[in-house]
N, C-alpha and C positions, 0 to 999 in steps of 0.2 A: 386907322380904321381896322386893320387886321387884329388889333388887340381885343376887338369886341366880338370876333367871330366865335370863339369857343363857347362863351356863355349863351349866345344866340342859338348856336347849334344844340347845346344842351337843353334849352327850353323847348326847341322844336321836337327833339327826340323824346323828351319827357311827356309832351303832349300826345305824341304818337303812342307811347307806351300806355298812357292812361286810357286812351280810347280802345286799344286792343285788349286791355285787361278787364276782367269782370269784377275786380275788387271794389268794394265800397270803402270810402275813406272814413271808417268808423272809429279810428283811433282818436282819443282825446288827450292831447298833451302839447306842451310848448316845444318849439324847435330846439334841436341840440345846438349848443354854442359851437361856432366854427373852431375855437381853440381846443375843443375836445376831440377833433378829428385828427387821427394819426394814420397816414397812409403807409401801407406796407406793400412792397413789390409782390405781385402775384395775386393780391386781393381782388383786383379788378376782374381778372380772368375767372377766378373762382366764383365771384358773385354773379357774373354773367351766365356761367354754366348752371349755377344753382337756380337762377331765375328762369332760364330756359327749361330746366326740368320741371319747375313748379307750374309754369304756364302750359307746358305740353301735357303734364299729368292731368291738370284740370280740364283741358280740352278733351282728353280721351274719355272722361267720365262726365261730360257736360250734362247738367240737370235738365236742360231744355231739349236736347236732341238724343244723346246716347242712352241716358237712363230710362226715358219713357219706352224705348224699344226693349230694353232689358226687362222692364216690368211686364210688358206684354209677352215676352218670351217665357217668363216664368208663370204666366197666367194670373198675374195680380189684378184685382178689380180696378176699373177705371177711376173710381173715386179716390183711390189711394194716390194715383199719379198726380192729382192736383196739389198734393203736399210737397212735391219734389222741390220746386223753386222756393216756396216760402221757408221750408226747413233749411235749405242750402244757404239762403241769404240771411235770414234772421239768426240762424245758428252760428254764423261767423261774425255777425254784427254785435249782438248783445254781450258775448264774452269779452270782446275788445273793450267795451265800456267798463266792465267790471274788473278785468285783469290788467288793464293798461297801466295803472299806477304801480301795481306790484312788480310787473316786468320792468318798468322804468327804474325801479329801485335796485335792480341787479347791475352790478358793475360790468359783468360780461353777459351778453344777451344771446349769443349764438346758441347756447345750450337750450334756451326756450324754443328757438326755431327747430333745433334737432328733435326735441321732444314732440313738437307738433307735427313735424314731417314723419317721424317714426310712427306716431299714432295713426296718421292718415294711410300710410302704407299697410299697417296691420289691419285697418278697417277694410281696405280694398281686398286683402286676402280673405278675410272673413266673409265679405260680400260674395266673393267667388264661391266659397264653400256653401253659403246659404242658398245661392242660386242653383247649385248642383243637387243639394240634398233636400230642398223643400220646393213647394209650388203653391199657387193660389194666394189667398189672403195672407197665409203665414209667411210665405216668402216676401210678399210686399211689405209686411210690418217689420220683418227682420232687416230688410234692406233700408227701410226708412230710419230705423233706429241707428243702424250703422252710419247712414248718411248724416244724421244729427250729430253723432260723435265726431265724424269727419269735419263737419262744419265748425264745431267747437275747437277742434285742433287747428283748423285753418285760421281761425281768429288769432290763436296764439302765434302762429307763423307770421301773420300779417303785422302784429305788433312788433315782434322782434326784427323782422326783415327791414322795416323802415328805419329802425334805430341803428341796426348794424351798418346799413348803407350810409347813414348819416355820420357814424363814428369812424368809418374806415375809408371813405372816399371823399375827396375835397368837393366843396360846394359846386364848382363849375364843371364837375365831371359826373355828377350823380345822374343827370338826365341822360347822358350818353350810355352809362352802364345799364340803366333801366330800359332805355329804348333799344339797345342792342339785344338784350335778352328777350324782350317782347317780340322784336322783329324776327329773330331766329326761330322763336317758338311758332310764330305765324307761318314761316316757311315750312318748318317741319310738320305743322298742323295741316297744311295743304296737302302734303305728301300722304299724311295719315288719311285724310278725306278721300284722296284718289285711290288709295289701296282699298278702302271700304267700298268705293264705287265699283271697282273691279271685282270685288268679292261678291257683290250683289246681296241676296238674302242670306243672313247669317243664322246658323243653328245656335242653340243655347250654348254649346261649348265655345262658339266663337266669341260671345259676349264675356264668357268666363276668361278667355285668353286676353281680352282687352283689359279686364279688371286686373289680372296678374301683371300684364305689361305695364299698366299705369303704376302699380305698386313697385315694379322694378325701376321705373323712371324716378320715383320718389327716392328709392334707395341710392340711385346714382347721384341724385341731387344732394343727399346727405353726405356722401363721400366728399363731394366738392366743398360743402359748407363746413365740414369738420376741419378742413385745412386753412380756413380763414383765420388770420392772425388778428385778434381783436384785443386792444389794450383796455384795461379797466378805466372807469370814469364816467362822467356825464350822467349822474344819477338824479340830478335835479330836474324839475319841470313836470313831474308826473302828476296827473290829475285823476282822481277816482271818477270815471265818466258817469257811472250810474248815479252816485250821490250828487255829482255836479249837475246832472240832467234834472234830477228831482228838485234840487234847489233853484234851478233856472226855469222851471215850468211857467213861471209868471210871464216869461217872454211871449208865450202864446197869447196871453190876454193883453199884455201891454203893447206889443208890437203887432199892429194889424197886418202889415205887409208880410211879416214872418208867419203869422197864423194862417193867412191865405195861401202862402207858399206851401206850408205843410199839407193843407187840404188838396192843393193841386198836385203835389208830389204823390200823395196817397192814391189819387185817381189815375194818374199817369203810370203808376207801377203796373197797371194792367197790361202794358206792352210787354213786360217780362213774363207775367203769370200766364198769359194766353199761349205762349209758344209751344209748350208740350201738347196742347190739344190739336194744333196744326200738324204736329209730328205724328200724332195718333191717327189723324185722318189720312195722312200720307201713307201710312202702313195699311190701313184697313179699307180705304175707299175703293170701290169697284173691284173687290176681291183679289187683292194682292199686288205684287210688284214684279213678278217674274218677267212679264212681257214689256216692261218699261225701260229696259236697257240701262238700268242703274241710275237714270237721271232723277228718279224719285225715291231712290234707296237711301239708307242711312248716310252713306258716303256723300251722296249728292246734297243732302241737307246740311251736313257738316261743312262741305265746301261752300255752299251758299251763305251760311252764317259767317264763316271766316272772311270770305271775299267782301261781304257787305260791310263788316266792321272796318276792314282795311280801306275799302274804297271811299267810305264816308268820313274818314278821320279828319282830313284837312278841311273839307267843306264845312262840317259842323263846327269845328274849332274856330275857323275864321268868322263864320256867321255869329257865333256866340259872343265873340268880342264886339260885335256891332249891337246885338240885342239878344241876350240869352232868353228873354221872355218869348220873343218871336220864334226862336229855335224850338223851345218846348211846344209852342202851339203848332208850328209847321210839322214837326215830327209826330206829334199826337194826332193831327188830322190825317197824316199818311197812314198811321197804324189803324185808326178808326175807320177810315174809308176802305182800307183793304179788308178789314174784318166784315164790314157790312156787305161788301161786294162778294166775298167768298160765301157768307151766310146766304145771301139772296140767290146766288148762282147754284149752290148745292141743294138748297131747300126746294128749288124749282125743278130739281131733277137733272141738273147739268152734270156733265162728265168731267173727269180730271185726266187730261191727256198727259203724255210723258213730259216731265219737267214742270208740271203745274205747281206742285207743292214746293219744289225747289225754288221756283220763282217767288212764291208766296213767302217762304222763309227768308229769302234774300231781301225782299222789300220790308218785311217786319223787322229784321235785324238792323237794316239801315235806319228805320224809324226809331227803334229802341236806342241805338247809339246816339241819335240826336237828342232824345229825351235825357239820357245820362249826361251828355256834355252840357246841355242847357241847364239842367237843375244844379249841377256842380258849379258851373260858372256863376249862375245866379246867386247861390248861397254864399260863395266866396266874396262876390262884389257887394252883396247886401250887407254883410257884416263888415265892421271896421275895427282894426286893431285886435285887442284881446277878446272882443265880443265873438269872434269866430269860434273860440272854444265853447262858449255857451250855445251858439247856434248849432254846432255839430253835435254836441252832447244831447240836446233836446231832440233834434231832428232824427238822429239815428236810434235813440231810445224809443220814440214813438213809432218809427218805421219798423223797427224790429218786432214790436208788439202787433202792429197792424198787418204785417205780412202773415202772421199766424192766423189772424182773423180772416184775411183774404183767402188763405188756404182752406178754411172751413167753408167759406162761400163757394169756392170753386168745387169743393167736394159735393156740396148739395146740388149745384148746377149740373155736375157731371152725371148725377143720377138720372137726369133727363136726357142729355146728349152732349157730345162735344160741340155741336153747332150752337146749342144754347149757351154754353160758356163763352164762345166767341162773340155771340150777339150781345150778351150782357156786358162783357168787358169792353166791347167797342163803344157801347152807349156810355159807360162810365168814363172812358177816355174822352169822348166828346164833351161830357160835362166838365172834365178837367181843363180842356182847351178853352171852354167858355169862361170858366172862373179865372183862368190865367190872364184874361183880358184886363182884370182889375189889379194886376200886379204892377208895381212901379217899373219903369224902364231904368234899371240900375246902372246900365252902361252910359246912359245919357246924363247921369248925375255924378 
């Protein structure tokens, strides 16, 4: 019985890492053969430290919590803030589809990761400069452009990181490496949130320091990654995701269940897009945060988001193994019900006491984690064998494009008010939950 413990532990840690991470599985390629894996002493520690740096740096500049506050600090218009999440997500998704085959043809892939990490660190430094030297809409546009370049670089890192892990760590130890790095990042991230809570309201230079600190974290991650000893090989299996997706678009027409899933996924992505508007309300509602003891400050929101993702990991994972469709519906209803309650309460002149928005972000993050786990589990179980490559290619291509369209919608709604965005996205989520009822119960078959 003891011989089965390591693989089981690896699977559990891999699940935990997947739930704590914000990465989309946008890479389209076949698995690396096990005989191409060559373990080198020390690689495990270096990979864990590099993944710790990656997760921590992304938490420090989270597009749902930290960046909206930065945008308000530089005086950027609210309608620009609606583009943060769409650009961050689609910008890292579409490049993976286009560049995956090219990176897969490289015998050594850690160089691609180092380029991507270096570009992200450089973008963070430039963002700090832009925040200091500009303001208003100009600062917002410059920050969005740099965020787009960061997202493109993030996609390059994601492609290379998965393959380097597959080439340098044995199959039954990969989940442990990923899980350890994500868990350490979660712990350090909670410390980061506590520090922000103690700091309270940050001046502009405080956000600049956060950007520079995140760039330094990326640089430390690069130092660790450079020392990874990777052997050449395993260049087969690359798929041009963009071309593959275009050629596979007929799946949307021919597979009714897959077509409905794409529609449901599109509507449920509102749970991610709406978060920045709650954050903006937390900063602006009832004239500031100085008297709220930090519970509604940026640090409190970061803590709430991290704790929700960590606390809901095992629950959503276990429920998804029973019925991923029900998980998507339950999580969607939680997010939609929360949005309608907040909209009704604040529209009728209700107040926001200390900790109000921290609690809101906690519940929303918990619901979004469920949506992510449910949709990923549903897609994997819906596809069989090599069809998963087709499903992933089509799904991520369409989602990358639709995220940009959603950004335009949120921009228009934001011209009305943040509460209008919350109301419309909550209604769209309810529609997604209703349409999900027509999905097959893939775990039962």
